[in-house]
C-alpha positions as CSV (number, residue, x, y, z in Angstrom):
1,X,24.0,-5.2,62.8
2,X,26.9,-6.5,61.1
3,X,29.6,-5.2,58.9
4,X,29.8,-7.1,55.8
5,X,33.2,-8.5,55.0
6,X,35.0,-10.6,52.4
7,X,36.1,-13.4,53.1
8,X,37.5,-14.4,50.0
9,X,37.6,-18.3,50.7
10,X,36.2,-20.7,47.5
11,X,33.5,-23.1,49.4
12,X,32.8,-24.6,46.2
13,X,29.2,-23.7,45.2
14,X,28.5,-23.5,49.2
15,X,27.6,-20.8,51.1
16,X,29.6,-19.9,53.8
17,X,29.4,-17.1,56.7
18,X,31.6,-16.4,59.5
19,X,31.0,-14.9,62.8
20,X,33.3,-14.1,65.3
21,X,33.2,-16.0,69.2
22,X,33.6,-12.8,70.9
23,X,30.3,-11.3,68.8
24,X,27.6,-10.2,71.2
25,X,25.2,-12.0,69.1
26,X,26.7,-15.1,68.6
27,X,25.8,-15.9,72.2
28,X,22.8,-13.6,72.9
29,X,20.6,-14.9,69.9
30,X,21.7,-19.1,70.4
31,X,23.9,-18.9,67.0
32,X,25.8,-22.3,66.4
33,X,28.7,-23.2,64.4
34,X,26.7,-25.0,61.1
35,X,23.4,-23.9,61.3
36,X,22.1,-22.4,58.4
37,X,21.0,-18.2,58.8
38,X,19.4,-15.9,56.7
39,X,21.6,-12.7,55.6
40,X,19.4,-9.6,54.3
41,X,19.4,-5.7,54.0
42,X,16.1,-4.8,55.4
43,X,14.2,-3.4,52.0
44,X,16.2,-4.7,49.5
45,X,15.7,-8.0,47.8
46,X,16.0,-11.7,49.1
47,X,18.4,-12.9,51.8
48,X,20.8,-15.2,50.9
49,X,21.0,-18.5,53.1
50,X,24.8,-19.6,54.2
51,X,26.3,-22.2,56.2
52,X,27.5,-20.6,60.0
53,X,31.4,-20.6,60.7
54,X,32.3,-19.4,63.5
55,X,35.8,-18.0,64.2
56,X,38.8,-17.0,66.7
57,X,41.1,-14.5,64.5
58,X,40.1,-11.1,64.4
59,X,42.3,-11.6,61.0
60,X,39.5,-13.1,59.6
61,X,36.7,-11.4,61.2
62,X,36.4,-8.5,63.9
63,X,33.7,-9.0,66.2
64,X,31.6,-6.4,64.3
65,X,32.2,-8.3,61.3
66,X,30.5,-10.5,59.3
67,X,32.5,-12.3,56.6
68,X,31.4,-14.3,53.5
69,X,33.0,-16.7,51.1
70,X,33.4,-15.9,47.6
71,X,29.9,-17.1,46.2
72,X,27.4,-16.0,49.0
73,X,29.5,-12.3,48.7
74,X,28.9,-12.7,45.5
75,X,25.2,-13.1,45.4
76,X,24.6,-11.1,48.3
77,X,26.1,-8.4,45.5
78,X,27.0,-5.8,48.0
79,X,29.9,-4.0,49.0
80,X,32.2,-4.4,52.2
81,X,31.4,-2.3,55.0
82,X,27.7,-1.9,54.4
83,X,25.6,-2.9,57.3
84,X,23.7,-6.4,57.3
85,X,21.1,-8.7,59.2
86,X,21.4,-12.2,60.2
87,X,18.9,-14.7,61.6
88,X,18.5,-18.3,61.6
89,X,16.9,-19.8,58.7
90,X,13.4,-21.0,58.5
91,X,13.2,-25.2,58.0
92,X,12.7,-25.2,53.9
93,X,8.9,-26.0,54.1
94,X,10.0,-28.6,51.5
95,X,11.4,-30.7,53.9
96,X,7.8,-32.6,54.6
97,X,7.8,-33.8,51.4
98,X,12.0,-35.6,51.7
99,X,10.4,-37.0,54.5
100,X,7.0,-38.3,52.8
101,X,9.8,-40.0,50.9
102,X,12.0,-41.7,53.0
103,X,8.7,-43.0,54.4
104,X,8.1,-44.9,50.9
105,X,5.6,-42.3,50.2
106,X,5.2,-41.3,45.8
107,X,5.6,-37.4,45.4
108,X,3.1,-35.3,43.7
109,X,5.2,-33.0,40.6
110,X,4.6,-29.5,43.1
111,X,6.6,-31.3,45.7
112,X,9.2,-32.0,43.5
113,X,9.7,-28.6,42.0
114,X,9.9,-27.5,45.7
115,X,12.2,-29.4,46.8
116,X,14.8,-28.3,44.0
117,X,13.6,-24.8,44.5
118,X,14.8,-24.9,48.0
119,X,18.2,-26.5,46.7
120,X,18.7,-24.1,44.6
121,X,18.0,-20.9,47.3
122,X,21.1,-22.7,49.7
123,X,18.0,-24.1,51.8
124,X,19.2,-27.6,52.1
125,X,22.6,-28.6,53.8
126,X,24.3,-31.4,51.9
127,X,23.4,-33.8,54.9
128,X,19.4,-33.1,53.6
129,X,20.2,-33.1,49.7
130,X,22.2,-36.9,50.6
131,X,18.8,-38.0,53.0
132,X,16.5,-36.7,49.3
133,X,18.6,-38.9,47.2
134,X,19.2,-41.9,49.1
135,X,15.3,-41.9,49.8
136,X,14.9,-41.5,46.4
137,X,17.4,-44.2,45.5
138,X,16.3,-46.9,48.6
139,X,12.3,-46.3,47.3
140,X,12.8,-45.8,44.1
141,X,10.6,-43.2,42.0
142,X,7.6,-44.2,39.8
143,X,7.4,-43.2,36.1
144,X,5.4,-40.3,36.3
145,X,7.9,-39.2,39.2
146,X,11.1,-39.4,37.0
147,X,9.1,-37.0,34.6
148,X,8.4,-34.4,38.0
149,X,11.9,-34.8,39.0
150,X,13.5,-34.2,35.8
151,X,11.0,-31.8,34.6
152,X,11.7,-29.6,38.0
153,X,15.5,-29.9,37.1
154,X,14.9,-28.4,33.6
155,X,13.3,-25.4,35.1
156,X,15.7,-24.8,38.3
157,X,18.5,-23.7,35.7
158,X,19.1,-22.1,32.4
159,X,18.2,-24.2,29.4
160,X,18.9,-24.7,25.4
161,X,16.6,-24.1,22.9
162,X,16.8,-26.0,19.7
163,X,14.2,-24.8,17.3
164,X,13.0,-27.9,17.1
165,X,9.2,-29.6,18.3
166,X,10.8,-33.2,19.2
167,X,14.5,-32.4,20.7
168,X,15.4,-36.7,21.4
169,X,18.3,-38.5,23.1
170,X,19.9,-41.1,24.0
171,X,21.8,-42.1,27.1
172,X,24.6,-44.6,27.7
173,X,26.0,-45.6,31.3
174,X,28.9,-44.2,30.0
175,X,32.9,-45.4,31.1
176,X,33.2,-48.5,28.8
177,X,35.8,-49.0,26.8
178,X,35.3,-49.6,23.2
179,X,31.7,-48.4,23.5
180,X,30.2,-47.2,20.0
181,X,26.6,-47.0,20.2
182,X,26.2,-42.9,20.0
183,X,27.9,-43.6,16.3
184,X,25.3,-45.9,15.3
185,X,22.6,-44.8,17.1
186,X,22.5,-41.5,16.2
187,X,22.5,-41.5,12.6
188,X,20.3,-44.0,12.1
189,X,17.7,-41.4,14.5
190,X,19.1,-38.3,12.7
191,X,18.0,-40.0,9.2
192,X,14.5,-40.3,9.9
193,X,14.5,-36.6,10.9
194,X,14.7,-36.3,14.6
195,X,17.2,-34.0,16.1
196,X,19.5,-35.2,18.6
197,X,22.3,-33.5,19.4
198,X,25.5,-35.3,20.5
199,X,29.2,-36.0,21.5
200,X,30.4,-39.1,21.8
201,X,33.8,-39.6,23.3
202,X,37.0,-42.4,23.2
203,X,37.7,-42.0,26.5
204,X,36.5,-43.4,29.7
205,X,34.8,-40.7,30.9
206,X,31.4,-40.3,33.2
207,X,28.1,-40.7,31.8
208,X,27.5,-37.0,31.9
209,X,30.2,-36.3,29.0
210,X,30.0,-39.5,27.4
211,X,26.5,-39.0,26.0
């Protein structure tokens, strides 16, 4: 057991945990820097996954403490000083699907769902996420795979209900000065009674913002 401590470092959407090099668990349990670990409280909710960083300064964490970055501490939702347990994280089950995609195979709807769920739960490292994205880009996606991945991404987060049975979208590559296709296409579609929530910008922007 280790005492929980908030290190108050913003690691930008990545859970990071800090363990002192002289902590007995560091050597006896085989922990290594940058490995994924689980932080949990027995009988209290799901574990929080984080990337392990090893420190040598007791001003950051003492040998009996476990320091959590801002996001990880908030996700765990427990007060400082409480006793927590740590263990090496199990490899995500969905990594098998990523290996299939790297090999050029098509994935099922359930496989895309599992991949998005594991990414949402911080079970993937940045390298593993990059491997998945490169595999999709290099080997391409079948039309139904695009639908499966899009659906999995939508279901992984919050959505808006526009109160219409059909909501349509026009997407643009963005970043092209003088591009006025949105303001031409949108009124035409809307005039036919279809709901198309849109914004338009005169600036050189990203595709997400432009459309």
